[in-house]
C-alpha positions in Angstrom: 0.0 0.0 0.0 1.3 3.4 -1.0 1.7 5.8 1.9 1.3 9.5 1.1 3.3 12.1 2.7 1.6 14.7 4.9 2.2 17.5 2.4 1.1 15.6 -0.7 -2.1 14.4 1.2 -3.0 18.1 1.9 -2.5 19.0 -1.7 -4.7 16.1 -2.8 -7.6 17.1 -0.4 -7.3 20.7 -1.6 -7.5 19.6 -5.3 -10.6 17.4 -4.5 -12.3 20.4 -2.8 -11.6 22.6 -5.8 -13.0 20.1 -8.2 -16.1 19.6 -6.1 -16.7 23.4 -5.9 -16.1 23.8 -9.7 -18.7 21.0 -10.3 -21.2 22.6 -8.0 -20.6 26.0 -9.6 -21.1 24.5 -13.1 -24.5 23.2 -12.0 -25.6 26.5 -10.6 -24.5 28.4 -13.7 -27.4 29.6 -15.7 -28.8 32.8 -16.8 -28.1 34.5 -13.5 -27.3 37.7 -15.1 -30.6 37.7 -17.0 -33.5 38.9 -14.9 -36.5 36.6 -14.5 -39.5 37.4 -16.7 -42.7 38.5 -15.0 -45.5 36.4 -16.4 -48.2 38.8 -15.5 -46.4 41.7 -17.1 -46.0 39.7 -20.3 -49.8 38.9 -20.4 -50.6 42.5 -19.8 -48.3 43.5 -22.7 -50.0 41.1 -25.1 -53.5 42.3 -24.1 -52.5 45.9 -24.6 -51.1 45.1 -28.0 -54.4 43.4 -29.0 -56.5 46.4 -27.7 -54.3 48.9 -29.7 -54.6 46.7 -32.9 -58.4 46.6 -32.5 -58.6 50.4 -32.0 -56.5 50.9 -35.1 -58.8 48.7 -37.2 -61.9 50.4 -35.9 -60.4 53.8 -36.8 -59.6 52.6 -40.3 -63.2 51.3 -40.8 -64.7 54.6 -39.6 -62.4 56.5 -41.9 -63.5 54.3 -44.9 -67.2 54.9 -44.0 -66.6 58.6 -43.8 -65.0 58.7 -47.2 -67.9 56.7 -48.7 -70.3 59.2 -47.2 -68.4 62.2 -48.7 -68.3 60.5 -52.1 -72.1 60.9 -52.3 -73.4 57.9 -50.4 -73.3 55.6 -53.4 -73.1 51.9 -52.5 -71.2 49.2 -54.4 -74.5 47.8 -55.7 -75.2 51.0 -57.7 -71.8 50.8 -59.4 -72.4 47.3 -60.7 -73.9 46.9 -64.1 -77.4 45.6 -64.6 -77.7 41.8 -64.5 -78.4 39.8 -67.7 -82.1 38.8 -68.0 -81.1 35.2 -68.8 -79.3 34.9 -65.4 -82.3 36.4 -63.6 -84.6 33.9 -65.3 -82.3 30.9 -64.4 -82.1 32.1 -60.7 -85.9 32.4 -60.5 -86.3 28.9 -61.9 -83.8 27.5 -59.3 -85.5 29.2 -56.4 -88.9 27.9 -57.6 -87.6 24.3 -57.9 -86.0 24.6 -54.5 -89.3 25.7 -53.0 -91.3 22.9 -54.7 -88.7 20.3 -53.4 -89.0 21.7 -49.9 -92.8 21.5 -50.1 -92.7 17.9 -51.4 -90.4 16.6 -48.7 -91.8 18.7 -45.8 -93.1 16.7 -42.8 -96.8 16.6 -42.5 -98.1 18.7 -39.5 -99.1 16.4 -36.6 -102.7 16.4 -35.8 -103.9 15.5 -32.3 -107.3 14.4 -31.1 -109.2 17.0 -29.3 -109.0 17.0 -25.6 -111.8 15.4 -23.7 -114.0 18.1 -22.3 -115.2 17.5 -18.7 -118.0 19.5 -17.1 -117.7 20.7 -13.6 -118.2 18.0 -11.1 -117.6 15.1 -13.6 -114.5 13.0 -13.9 -112.6 11.9 -17.0 -112.9 8.3 -18.0 -109.8 6.1 -17.7 -107.7 5.6 -20.9 -106.6 2.4 -22.6 -103.3 2.3 -20.8 -104.9 2.5 -17.4 -107.8 0.0 -18.1 -105.6 -2.7 -19.7 -102.8 -2.3 -17.1 -100.4 -4.3 -19.2 -97.2 -2.8 -17.9 -93.9 -3.8 -19.5 -94.6 -6.7 -21.9 -91.9 -8.4 -24.0 -92.2 -8.3 -27.7 -93.8 -11.5 -29.1 -94.0 -12.8 -32.7 -97.4 -12.3 -34.3 -97.8 -16.1 -35.0 -97.2 -17.0 -31.3 -100.0 -14.7 -30.2 -102.6 -17.1 -31.6 -102.4 -20.5 -29.9 -104.0 -22.4 -32.8 -101.5 -21.0 -35.3 -98.6 -21.6 -32.8 -99.4 -25.3 -32.3 -100.0 -25.8 -36.1 -96.6 -24.4 -36.8 -95.1 -26.6 -34.1 -96.7 -29.7 -35.6 -95.4 -28.7 -39.1 -91.9 -28.3 -37.8 -92.0 -31.7 -36.1 -93.3 -33.4 -39.2 -90.5 -31.8 -41.3 -87.9 -33.0 -38.7 -89.3 -36.5 -38.8 -89.5 -36.7 -42.6 -85.9 -35.5 -43.0 -84.4 -37.8 -40.3 -82.6 -41.0 -41.1 -85.3 -43.3 -39.7 -88.0 -41.2 -41.4 -86.6 -42.1 -44.8 -86.6 -45.8 -43.9 -90.3 -46.1 -43.3 -91.8 -49.0 -45.1 -94.8 -48.5 -47.3 -96.5 -51.8 -46.3 -97.4 -52.3 -42.6 -96.7 -56.1 -42.7 -93.9 -55.7 -40.1 -91.6 -58.1 -41.8 -88.0 -57.2 -41.8 -86.7 -56.9 -45.4 -83.1 -55.9 -44.6 -81.4 -52.5 -44.6 -82.4 -50.5 -47.7 -79.0 -48.8 -47.8 -77.0 -52.0 -47.0 -75.0 -52.8 -43.9 -71.9 -50.7 -43.5 -69.3 -52.1 -41.1 -67.8 -48.7 -40.3 -71.1 -47.1 -39.1 -72.6 -47.8 -35.7 -76.1 -46.3 -34.9 -78.1 -47.0 -31.8 -81.8 -46.4 -31.1 -83.6 -46.0 -27.9 -86.0 -48.9 -27.3 -89.3 -48.3 -25.5 -91.6 -51.0 -24.0 -94.2 -50.3 -26.6 -91.7 -51.1 -29.4 -91.5 -54.8 -28.2 
């Protein structure tokens, strides 16, 4: 281990202190010589500039109006030449077509039934909503509201299901009950099972 002399150790510590101070000073350096900007003063300055610009524009407009009044009060429309009659006719046609279109597609005004007049001492009759008292009813299909139609459709659906099933296709025309073999043949790679009820035996 290297042993430092007393003098060299003092120099070393002094150098480290100087380096530390220099580093700290470099962090603190900034625009210290530049004064900090006052935010409120900047906002007021901008607002004053806007107000002055607005006043200048108003003064220019007033001056232009005064010059127009001194010139005899003639407007720009008077200086323009007369419009071509053809353009006038076309514009009138366009306005008429627009009015007709608006009238065609306008919504019809709603008409309401006259209010029920009640004489003094009498009471109004209860309306449909109160007398029926249905409340919140879920939406139902029109066919399911009629029980006869509902059951007929259910029967038709069951008939279609039976007709298109595998065993529905295998129905024999004669009712002899004799087994005539499988119509499609016996396939060794297919296994089907059928539930047996007591009435099938």
